[in-house]
C-alpha positions as CSV (number, residue, x, y, z in Angstrom):
1,M,166.0,66.7,47.6
2,T,167.1,69.0,50.4
3,E,164.5,71.3,51.8
4,S,165.4,75.0,51.5
5,P,165.2,77.3,54.6
6,G,162.4,79.2,53.0
7,D,160.4,76.0,52.4
8,S,161.0,74.8,55.9
9,L,159.8,78.1,57.3
10,A,156.7,78.2,55.2
11,R,156.0,74.6,56.3
12,D,156.3,75.4,59.9
13,V,154.3,78.6,59.7
14,R,151.5,76.8,57.9
15,K,151.4,74.2,60.6
16,Y,151.4,76.9,63.3
17,V,148.5,78.7,61.6
18,F,146.4,75.5,61.5
19,D,147.3,74.5,65.1
20,H,146.4,78.0,66.3
21,F,143.0,77.8,64.6
22,L,142.4,74.4,66.0
23,E,143.2,75.5,69.6
24,Y,141.6,78.9,69.7
25,A,139.2,79.0,66.7
26,V,140.9,82.1,65.4
27,P,144.1,82.6,63.4
28,P,147.3,84.0,64.8
29,V,148.1,87.6,63.9
30,L,151.2,88.6,62.0
31,E,152.9,89.8,65.2
32,Q,152.6,86.4,66.7
33,I,154.3,84.9,63.7
34,M,157.0,87.5,63.9
35,E,157.7,86.8,67.5
36,R,157.6,83.0,67.3
37,Y,159.9,82.7,64.3
38,H,162.1,85.8,65.0
39,L,161.1,87.6,61.8
40,E,160.9,91.2,60.7
41,R,157.4,92.2,59.5
42,P,158.2,92.1,55.7
43,D,159.6,88.6,56.1
44,A,156.7,87.3,58.1
45,F,154.3,88.8,55.6
46,A,156.2,87.3,52.7
47,V,155.7,83.9,54.3
48,L,151.9,84.5,54.5
49,K,151.8,85.6,50.9
50,A,153.7,82.5,49.8
51,L,151.2,80.4,51.7
52,E,148.3,82.3,50.1
53,E,149.9,81.7,46.7
54,A,150.1,78.0,47.5
55,R,146.4,78.0,48.4
56,H,146.9,77.1,52.0
57,L,145.2,80.2,53.3
58,K,143.6,83.5,52.2
59,L,144.4,86.9,53.5
60,V,141.9,89.7,54.0
61,P,142.5,91.7,50.8
62,G,144.8,94.7,51.3
63,T,145.8,93.6,54.8
64,Q,148.3,91.3,56.6
65,R,145.5,89.4,58.4
66,I,144.4,85.8,57.8
67,L,140.8,85.4,56.7
68,M,140.8,81.7,55.8
69,A,142.9,78.7,56.4
70,F,140.8,76.1,54.7
71,P,138.5,74.8,56.3
72,F,138.8,77.4,59.1
73,S,137.2,80.9,58.8
74,A,138.2,83.8,60.9
75,V,134.8,85.4,60.6
76,A,131.3,84.3,61.3
77,T,129.6,82.3,58.5
78,P,126.4,80.2,58.2
79,F,128.6,77.1,58.5
80,R,129.4,76.3,62.2
81,T,131.1,73.0,63.2
82,T,131.5,71.5,66.6
83,R,133.9,68.9,68.0
84,P,131.7,67.1,70.6
85,V,134.7,65.4,72.2
86,I,136.0,68.8,73.5
87,G,133.0,71.1,72.8
88,R,135.0,73.5,70.7
89,R,133.3,75.4,67.8
90,Y,134.6,76.7,64.6
91,Y,133.3,78.6,61.6
92,A,133.9,77.0,58.2
93,N,134.2,78.9,55.0
94,C,131.5,77.0,53.1
95,A,129.3,73.9,53.1
96,W,132.2,71.8,51.7
97,D,134.6,73.1,54.3
98,A,132.1,72.3,57.1
99,V,132.0,68.7,56.0
100,A,135.8,68.7,55.5
101,F,136.3,69.3,59.2
102,H,135.3,65.6,59.7
103,T,137.8,64.6,57.0
104,M,140.6,66.6,58.6
105,L,140.0,65.7,62.2
106,H,139.1,62.0,61.8
107,E,136.5,62.3,64.6
108,I,132.8,63.0,65.1
109,V,131.8,66.5,63.9
110,R,128.5,68.3,64.2
111,I,127.5,70.9,61.7
112,E,124.9,73.7,62.3
113,S,123.9,75.5,59.1
114,R,120.9,76.8,57.3
115,C,119.2,76.1,54.0
116,H,120.3,78.6,51.3
117,H,116.7,78.8,50.1
118,C,114.4,78.9,53.1
119,A,117.0,79.8,55.9
120,K,115.7,77.1,58.2
121,P,118.2,75.2,60.4
122,I,120.1,72.2,59.1
123,S,121.9,69.9,61.6
124,I,124.3,67.2,60.6
125,E,126.4,64.8,62.5
126,L,129.3,63.0,60.7
127,A,131.0,59.9,62.2
128,G,133.1,57.4,60.3
129,G,132.3,59.0,57.0
130,K,128.5,58.6,57.5
131,S,126.0,61.3,58.3
132,R,122.8,61.8,60.2
133,A,120.9,64.9,59.5
134,S,117.8,66.9,60.2
135,P,116.1,67.4,57.8
136,P,117.1,64.0,56.7
137,R,118.5,64.6,53.2
138,P,120.4,67.9,52.9
139,V,122.6,68.4,49.9
140,V,125.7,70.4,49.1
141,Y,125.4,72.6,46.0
142,L,128.5,73.7,44.1
143,A,127.4,76.4,41.7
144,L,130.8,77.0,39.9
145,P,132.8,74.6,37.9
146,A,136.1,73.5,39.4
147,S,138.1,75.6,37.0
148,Q,136.6,78.8,38.4
149,W,136.8,78.1,42.2
150,W,140.0,80.0,42.7
151,N,139.2,83.0,40.5
152,D,137.8,84.6,43.7
153,I,137.9,82.0,46.5
154,V,136.2,84.3,48.9
155,S,133.2,84.7,46.6
156,T,133.2,81.0,45.7
157,C,133.1,79.9,49.4
158,S,130.6,82.6,50.5
159,N,128.2,82.4,47.6
160,H,128.6,79.3,45.6
161,M,129.2,76.3,48.0
162,V,126.1,76.1,50.2
163,F,123.7,73.7,51.9
164,F,120.1,73.1,50.9
165,S,117.7,71.2,53.1
166,S,116.7,69.0,50.2
167,E,117.0,68.7,46.4
168,S,113.4,70.1,46.1
169,H,114.5,73.3,47.9
170,L,117.5,73.6,45.6
171,D,115.2,73.1,42.6
172,E,112.8,75.8,43.8
173,W,115.7,78.2,44.4
174,R,117.3,77.6,41.0
175,K,114.0,78.2,39.3
176,A,113.5,81.5,41.2
177,T,117.1,82.7,40.7
178,Q,118.0,81.1,37.3
179,A,121.1,79.7,38.9
180,P,123.2,77.2,37.0
181,D,122.8,73.5,37.3
182,G,126.1,73.2,39.2
183,A,126.9,70.0,41.1
184,I,124.7,68.4,43.8
185,L,126.4,66.2,46.4
186,T,125.2,64.2,49.4
187,I,127.1,64.8,52.6
188,E,128.9,61.5,52.2
189,E,129.9,62.4,48.7
190,T,131.3,65.7,49.9
191,H,133.3,63.9,52.6
192,A,134.7,61.6,49.9
193,L,135.5,64.6,47.7
194,S,137.5,66.1,50.5
195,M,139.9,63.3,51.2
196,P,143.0,64.2,49.2
197,I,142.9,67.9,50.1
198,Y,141.9,67.6,53.8
199,K,142.8,64.2,55.4
200,D,146.4,65.2,56.2
201,K,146.0,69.0,56.7
202,L,147.1,68.9,60.3
203,K,150.4,67.1,59.6
204,V,153.5,69.2,59.5
205,G,154.6,67.6,56.2
206,Y,151.3,68.2,54.4
207,V,151.5,68.8,50.7
208,R,148.5,70.1,48.8
209,P,147.5,67.7,46.0
210,G,148.2,68.9,42.5
211,K,145.8,69.3,39.6
212,D,146.3,65.8,38.1
213,Q,145.9,64.1,41.5
214,L,142.6,66.0,42.1
215,V,141.2,65.2,38.6
216,T,142.1,61.5,39.1
217,H,140.3,61.6,42.5
218,F,137.2,63.3,41.0
219,Q,137.1,60.6,38.3
220,S,137.3,57.9,40.9
221,L,134.2,59.2,42.4
222,G,132.4,59.3,39.1
223,L,132.7,63.1,38.9
224,T,133.6,63.7,35.2
225,G,132.8,66.1,32.5
226,E,133.5,69.7,31.9
227,F,132.3,70.8,35.4
228,W,135.1,68.8,37.1
229,R,138.0,69.9,34.8
230,I,140.6,72.1,36.6
């Protein structure tokens, strides 16, 4: 099938947004996209809206500014990642996205975050799909079922995909807040969960996996039941 000019432009702009985040740790502004691709403002904004609709990025509501290009965040969050090979730091949108930097970059990544219960620091190093952490057994907690993640992705990332320093701290927090059971993942499980979505994100021809592909991947990891239905 021949690629349409609109599809080609969206593909190239998506790659440019991710490359810009990777190089500068911030997104490009709309004016840079206009200049680079010789677009009028409405046309450049239409491309960003199309990328948002396709779940490649999220705009600041009511604006033409990029807030998220998963896993990158344009604003400070409790989820900071570092590429030791070059010393560059980024903010991730959530605990899952922090781990997904390793999946996307295929290199050693260090994560600095905090326990959602006690606020004490959590440090994680990921290399070759394996983690070393302090405290030694942090977990990723996903509060919302998969079918609800995209109802409000900003809220989902900000409030419902977080680190806890241990399962005991998660249990204490859930008892105090009456939070739902959700899903509890190790760092390695979170990395494995990320593979189909993130492993090729930096390639120009990246295609976001569809619902059936994701559900099949969840099942391959033993993640079944109502929580994991999209």
